[in-house]
C-alpha positions, 0 to 999 in steps of 0.5 A: 150113167152116172147120176153127176152126168145127168144132174149136170144135163138137167142144169144146163137145161133148166138154165137153157129153158129160162132163156127168152127165145124159148118162147113158143114150142116149135114143131116141123113142117115137111118144109122144116124137115128138108131145111134141117136135114142138110145137118145129117146128124139132126136128121138121123134124130128125128127119123130114129125118134119118129120110128122108135116111137111109132114102133113103141106105140104099135106095141102098147096099142097093140097094133100091127106093124106098119113099117118094115124095112130089110135088115139091110137098109141103112138109114140114109137110105131111109132117108132116101125115101122120105126126101123122094116123098117130100120132092114129089108133094112138094105143095104140102109141105108146109101144111103137114107135119114132118112125121105124117109126112115121114110115115106116109113115105115109109109106110109106102115104100117099107110096107109089112106085106109083099104079094100079100106075104108078110114081112118081119119089121126090122128096124134099126137098133134104136138108142137107149135112155143112156144114149138119149142123156148123151145126145141131150149133152146138145140142146139141138139134137135132144129137140130134133128127137123130141119132135120126132117123139112128139110127131109120131105121136101126134100123127097116130092120133090123127090118124085114128090109131091111138088115143092121146097119150101126151096132152101138152098144155099151151104153154109148154116149150120144147126146152121146158119138155127136155128137161121134163125127159132129163129129170125123169131119165135122172129119177128112172135110172134103173130104166135106161136100158129102155129104148129112148123113145119110149123114155120120152114118152113115159116122162111126157106122159107122166108129166102130162098125161091125158085125163 
């Protein structure tokens, strides 16, 4: 990835981040997820980010894997499992985070044991930092990916599985956080082969770590 492209993304996001519309950081509820998933591409970015960061955090904190889809299960079918769960839990949609609902659905439908025997985790090929830079040329898709990572992180904290790695200030905005991620990619170009989810976590923990 050439520096010029990353620099252009940083410049574009810096302009985007100071727009008046970016007044407060937004998150996805289950209801938002159903609405946003009318756009399959946005839906895909959120789920890939959620699973990538979930697997990353399980590895970093040495936790056992909890979502183990079979190798032939595509992303669309995984979304079908999530959507079916959301349809069954309609009353929880406004109050619950999209990430927590999606992870509950996937951990229930795709557990890492079958009949008491362990199952090998076969997650989809995760995006790299180069893929993330391309994704972030579109602020809507970049935000969906960012929210998937943050939602996975917060869900694992809420469930008591990990200690906080990222502690965002109250004034943080999604556009500002996306600028932080792109700037991190630009200054760590030797690491662009890392998974996109892990790079988002590294970028945000460096900028907004928990003391």
